[in-house]
N, C-alpha and C positions, 0 to 999 in steps of 0.2 A: 297583582302585587305580592311582594314577598311576605310570606307568613313568618314573623319572627320567632314564634314559638317552635315551629319545625326547624327553622334555620339554625336555632342554637344547637342542634344536634350534629351540625357539620362544621368542620374547620373553616376558618375565614378564607384561605387560599382556595379551597375546593368550591366554595360558594362563588368566588369570583371567576374561576375556571368555568363553572357551570353557566354563569351569567354571559361569559364571552364565547361560550361554545368551544372551549379549548380543553385540552387534557393535560394534567400535571405530569411533568417528566419523571420517569423512574429514577433516574440518576440525577443528583443535585449536590450542591456545596453549600454548607451554611452552619449555623449554630443551633444546637439542641439544648433545651433548658428543662430541668426537672424541679418543680416547686411542691414542697411537701408541707402541709399545715400541720403544725404540732399543737397539741392540746385538745384536738377535737374528739378523740376518744373518751377523755375525761368529761367533756361537755356532753356528748352523746349519753353516757351512763348516768350522768347527772340529771339530764332532762327527762330521761326515761324513768328514773326512780321517783323523781318529784311531780311528774305530770302524768304519768302512765304512758302505755304503749302508743295509743292513738294521738293524744294531744303532743306527746314527746316527739313522735315522728314529724308532725307538722312544724314544731318549733325547731327541730334539728334542720329540717329543710330550709326553713326561713333563715336560720343562722348561717348555714352553709351558702345559701344564695346571697346573703349580704357580703360574704367573703368573696365569692366568685364575682359578684357585681363590682367589687373594688379591684380585683386582680386582673380580669379578663380585658377591660378596657386598656390597661397599661400594655399588655401583650400586643393588643391590636394597634396601639398608638406607635409602637415600633416596628410595624409590618409583619409582626409575628402571627402565628396560627396555633390554636390549642388542638393538638392532634388526638390526645386522648385523656380521660379521666380514670384514675384508679383509686377509688375510695376518696381519701382526701388530698390526693396528689394530682397534679396535672403535668402532662408532657407537652412542650411547645416546640415549634421550629420557626427560625428566622431564616429565610432563603438568602444566599449570597452574602451572609454576614461573616466577617472575620472575627467576630467576638465582641467588638465595641458596642453594637446595639444590644446584644444579648446581656452583656454586663450592665449596661444603662437600664435596661428593662428590669433586670433582677434586683438592682438597687432601688429602683422606683417601686417595685413590688413590696419590697421591705418597708419603704416609707408608707405605703398604702396600708400595711398591716398595723401601724401605730394606732389606728382607730379601734382595734380589737385586742388591745392590751389587757382591757378589763371587760369581761363579759359576766354578768351576774345571773345565777340561776334563780328560779322562782323562790328558793328558799332563803335568798339573800347571799348565798356563798359566792364569793367572787372567783372566777377562773380567768385564765388568760390564754390567748391563741397567738401563735407565732408562726414564723416561716423559715424553712432552710432551703437553699437553692443550690443546685450544682449546675454548671455550664460547661460545655465542651464544643469543639469546633471541628469539622471535617467532612469527608464524603459521606453522603446519605443515600439510601435507596428507599424509595416510597412505593408502597404496594397498596392496592385497593382489592381486597379479597372477600370471598363469601358469595352465597346466592343472593342475588338482588331481590328476589321474591321472599327471602327471610330477612336478611340484613347484610348490608356491606360494612366491613370494618377497615378502618385507616390504620396502616402499620408502618412504622419506620424501622429500618435495619441498618446495621453497620457497626463496626468498632467503636464509633463515637458514642453510641447509646451506652456501651459499657463504661466508657470514660465518664459520661454524664452521671450514670448511677453511682459510680464510684465517688465522685465529687459530692453528690448529694449526701452519701452514707457518712462521709467524713465531715460534713458540715454540722454545725451546731445551731441551735435556734438563733435567729436574726442574722445568720452569716450567709455570704454568697461566696461559693468556691468555684474557681476556674481551673480546668485541667492544666497540668503544670507546664507542658511544653508551650502551650498557648499563652499561658500566664507570662512566661519569659520572653516570648515574642513581643508581648505588649507591654513589657516592663517600663517603658518611657511613658506609658499613657494611663497606667493604673497604679494605684497605691495598695500594695500587698503587705499586710501586717504580720502574717504567719504562713508556715507551710506545714502541710498534713500528708502523712503517707500512710498506706495501708498494709505495710510489711513486704510488698512486692518490690520489684525492680523498676516500677513505673517512675515517671518524673515527678509524682506527687501532685498536690493540688495547692494553689495559692489562695489565701483568704483575702479576698478583694474588699477594701473598706470604702474606696472611692475611685472615680475616674478623674484623671488629670487632663481631660480634654473635653471640648464640647461635642456631643453626639446629637445630631438633628433626629427629630422624630420623622417617621415616615408612615403616617395613618393610612389605613385602607380607605378608599373612597367609599362614600355611602351607597348602600344598595337599596334604599327605600323604594325608588321607583323601578326597580329591576322586576321584569315580568318572568320570575321563576315560579312555576306552578307548584302546588303541593305535590302532584304526582312525580315531578322531578326530584323532589326532596325525599319522597317516601322510602326509597331503598336503604336510606341510612338508619331507618327506625324499624324496630320490631313492629309487625303487623298490629299486634294488640296495643302497643303504645301509640302508634299512628292513629288508630281508630278512637281511642280515648281523647287524645289531644284534639283531633278534629271534631269531637263531640262535645268539647269543652269541659272534659272531665280529668283534667291535669292534676287535680287535688287528691284523686284516688291512687296516683302514683307515689305519694309520699306516706307510705305505710311501713311500719316495722313489723316483719312477718317471719315465722319460722321457715328456714330454707335448708336445703341440702346443697352444699357446694362440692363440686368435683374439680380438683386442680390436676392438669396434665402437663408434664414436662416432657419434651421431645427433642431429638436431634436429627441429623441426617441432611440438613439443607445448608449449603455454604452460601450465605448471603453476600460474601465478599466477591468470590470468583465465579459462581454458577450463574450464567445468563439466564437459565430456566428457573431460578429460585423463586421468582414471583408466581410463575404457573404452578409450581409445586406446592407452594404454601396455599394457593387459591384451591387447588384440588383437595388439600387436606382439610382446609376449613369448611369446604362444601360438604365433605363426607361427614365431619363431626356434626355440622348443623342438622344434616339429615338423620344421622343415628340418634342424636340427643332429642331432636324434634319428635321423632317416632315415639318417644317416651315422655314427652312434655317438657323437655328440658331445653334451655337456650344457650347458646354460645355467647356469653357476656362480654368476654374480653380476650385478646390475643396480644401477647406482648413478647417482643424479642429484646432481651436485656442482658444484664451482667451475669445472671444465673442460668443463661440459656434461653430457649424458646418455651413458653408455656402458655396455656389456655385455661380459661375459667368457665366452667359450665354450671348453670344453677338450675334447681328444681324447686318449685314452690313459689316462685315470683317471676311474672306477675300472676300465673295460674298455679293453684295448689292442688295436690292429690294426697289422699291419706296414706298412700304407699310411696311417696317421694324417696324415702330411703332405698327401698327395693329397686325403684326405677333408676336411681343413680348407680347401684350396684350392677344392674344389668347393662346399662350403657357403658360402664368401666369394663366389663368383660369384653364387650365388642370392641372398644377403642384400644385395648391391649393388643389386638391382632389386626393391624391394618390390612386391607386387601392388597392382592398382588400388584395393582396398578399404583399403590402406595408404598411399594417396597422400599423405597428410599428413606422413609421415615424409621428412625432408629431410637433405641434407648428410651422407650416409652415407660414413664414412671407416673403413677396416679395416687393421689391421696383424696380422701373424702372426709368432709366433716358436716355436722349439722349445728345450726345456731340461729341467730336472729340477724336479719339484714333489713 
């Protein structure tokens, strides 16, 4: 039987591919959607201040879980998959969609957020959570990179990701923005109330208030009776996370703790034209995992976005060491100089910070 706790760490399309014994294609066409929860930083600070670090972390996880419990079923109802989580934002993909399903999904996500317009702190102070969503449509490359003995990472690539991120940046709370060229193509089917531009020569972004057509939902079939073993899902989880979840210790994952974060930006891989881009990214990710892991760090995230390609390595979570700052600095020194077999990696820039996560 499928373990739902472990399955939550995989995108829905990946789960169905594993269940069917198939491989997701590297090249595809569809819609990408970036949904960013606004107001969560203030809620996190308020809960930590009023409840303390431990209880605050538990309540933060509960509140974020409530929001995701409202949003993720909407994505799945339209045949979408959540590819990645970045803080309080989610990146989603809807295969073979020309934009109608993604816009319908985004508008329904906004309606689902109505339940969170008022969230009260234990002190009685009211706060409000909202959502802003950016949507773009186009060709996408899908990569699965990393050492499966450490953790596999799902990655989307293509110009459409930059368009999606640009739309989300121009969006205000409660809005859905669609990349301009696609908004014009769908002009007869959507109500656009405003246009936004970011100062470049791009076609801008349309603020979509409503759909002027019926869009059928395409929910994923249930996987309840699927015989996917825990071992098949394990490569998508860090070993320590997998072990804790299997032992029923998921509550220990909701902690606020001091960490050292290493952010690395890099270039040198052409995701549009290089047929070997996936293999190159995989080799780089595995090298980073090995070097960071040697000092107790983990490759937490890998994103190809509007600001280029970047990765995030953490030290101190889930396992902490007194010398985590030194460990991060040592790893940074190594990552600045990729080996000869990774000579295609260029323009490495690294920043390190320390704080609570």
